[in-house]
C-alpha positions in Angstrom: 10.5 5.4 -6.7 10.1 1.8 -5.4 10.1 0.4 -8.9 13.3 2.3 -9.8 15.0 1.2 -6.6 14.0 -2.4 -7.2 15.3 -2.3 -10.8 18.6 -1.1 -9.6 18.7 -3.9 -7.0 17.9 -6.5 -9.7 20.7 -5.2 -11.9 23.2 -5.2 -9.0 22.2 -8.8 -8.0 22.7 -10.0 -11.6 25.7 -8.0 -12.8 27.7 -7.6 -9.6 26.7 -10.5 -7.4 26.1 -12.9 -10.3 22.9 -14.2 -8.8 20.5 -16.2 -11.0 17.4 -15.7 -8.9 15.9 -13.5 -6.2 12.9 -14.1 -4.0 10.7 -11.5 -2.4 8.2 -11.7 0.4 5.4 -9.3 1.3 2.1 -9.3 3.2 -0.7 -10.9 1.1 -2.8 -7.8 1.5 -0.1 -5.3 0.4 -1.4 -4.7 -3.1 1.0 -1.8 -3.8 4.1 -3.9 -3.1 2.7 -6.8 -5.1 2.2 -4.5 -8.1 5.8 -3.2 -7.8 7.1 -6.8 -7.7 5.1 -7.7 -10.8 6.3 -4.7 -12.7 9.9 -5.8 -11.9 9.3 -9.2 -13.4 8.7 -11.2 -10.2 6.3 -14.2 -10.6 3.9 -15.5 -8.0 5.5 -18.4 -6.2 2.7 -19.1 -3.7 2.9 -18.4 0.0 5.1 -19.1 3.0 4.5 -18.9 6.7 6.8 -16.4 8.4 8.6 -18.4 11.1 8.6 -15.8 13.9 5.0 -14.7 13.6 3.1 -17.4 11.8 1.8 -14.9 9.3 1.1 -16.3 5.8 3.0 -14.1 3.3 3.0 -13.8 -0.5 6.1 -15.3 -2.1 7.6 -14.1 -5.4 10.5 -15.3 -7.6 12.5 -13.4 -10.2 14.9 -15.1 -12.6 17.6 -12.6 -13.4 18.6 -13.7 -16.8 15.6 -11.8 -18.1 16.5 -8.5 -16.3 17.1 -5.7 -18.8 19.8 -3.2 -17.9 
């Protein structure tokens, strides 16, 4: 279900909002979310520190020109 929802979001971002790139953030230990992001075509972009909490999170990028509708 998460993969299907994510795919719909990527298509909306590309086709309706005309975005070229999306970023995603998740907890580094959230393996299930990381697998979903990878299935959707997101690439590992390193880490970032969440400003409010100081938590180090996993950062991912997806370039929407490669999204298949």
